[in-house]
C-alpha angles and dihedrals in degrees: 000000000000117000115256112247128235123210121266140206118242129193136202137163135051118008101158090137094052098265111173102256095155106288091004092213118157127353097296141029110210098184126048114267127188118256118234121213121208113258131051097260104027127119130200108246102177141003132210117182130195124180100273104021143022132220118215126193112207134178136187112264113256139167131016120306123230110278124239130012128330113289118247099220109099091223093051091045089065091057088068090071113104110276110263095211116106134035126277141162128294113212125190120212127186128022089354119056134185144085139232132193130220094045129151104177139001134195122192133205132155094257101033140027113200120199131185106211138173111267123256112264133011116313092006094131118210132325128207114216130190115203137180105248091232094056094086086225089284130131119008127336123247090240135002133183130181115234104246118234090237090062091050092050092049090053093049091049089053088058092241103124134264099338094253101083103015094115121026121244139291082050106076125229109276090034092243097114145013137213122243129201087223126064126303089051095191115058123180124220128216106261092228089066093072092197120213096178139002130197129188125210127188092279106000144051135219126202128192113201129208091264092056094254121140128226127186137188142160129062116003105179094118096042093256094138093064099222094120095256137079093236125121121245116211094194133037109282124192113249097237094190089068098035111136093019106103112224126208102189138024128190130185121204130185093291102342138074138212134187134184121213124223087253093056101260120143124217125188135185142159131056117007101182092130099028092262090145092056087241124127110273126192095225089066100036097097096062099028096105095049096046093046094053097044100045111028109016090231119138127222117007104328129264118348125254126221124225103010135121129201139200127272099253135134094258115121089248137023106280122215123201097170127023105190096182132043117282122199110239119216105217117208125254093024091284126170117217123234105173136012136187135178136220127195092279105359140065133212126198128187114209127201096226103050107007089234131154131228095229126070131188132314093298111093117248132190097198131051113282124189119235100232095197093080092047092050092048094046091240126149115218111225107169139009137200124187129206120198092272105010144050135225123197132189112211139174132201114280123227111264124213 
């Protein structure tokens, strides 16, 4: 009998610093390649990518895997991700090298590597550590803090696990603070926000609360805050344009933002210099027709976008450099989104129907373009994590007729 297959992480994009995108040969990988974890029976559980290096969390395989093909329900699909419970090993690949055992989560940036580790000694709980990426995880961390029992209890009461991995970094356990790559490293949040997820862009932050409402703050010069202006916001401000529309996901790119509603709609806003919002951009207008016909078979300028306006130029469509408020994205093929992630100037979206992503190959696009590799290999994309110039996808085997 054939062995049942688990899901796997795949990588593609920039790897000029030797990041482990499959083989890692050359400066870029243009087609997805499977990631390989060190050890004969280890699997990559999560990925956090910075510009020059990537942090992988891997664990030894244990326990049975779900029988049969991947489920079709978006919520059930997420259950196919490797279980977060239990500690594993963090491995660094690229300009930063090193490894550490006893880790539950990791978050990478160019100035800081944050790791959630098992505490030292029996019954010590978990410890948050901030390291310089070049330290190879050796010596003493720049900063460390024990996860307080109160935070662990709150997470258990919320039904989100054991309190050490309930909400992904940079949001800290207990959801009362987050860690920043810039000083001060520890930044408290107002308790009334009740954060579920927090994402950091280059100059801004997005917060998704327990009610599905979105808050943004930080720099706004590229419209990345979504408040209709280019002004900065020093404190979290409710995104009024989306008020009353419960969101399931938020993602912050270099200077753009994306969120996914509970009904599978995608909203984008901020800087659109490379078409990362899936809105028409002037820098790509000249070759839009040729690229569209050759790669996707779509005519015109890709899927339509609701609620946007463009300038009065000679381009074949209204071109948008900055989108200062959320725009509803019309995904192709009637797809509903499940997950989203942002790089510096690109966006990736996982859909429930086709497991497709919003970002294509090395050619810039300003409309959603499916990554055909996963279709050809009969793989269902489940999760996505973008680095500034690369993309990582977790996929499982699709049902075959």
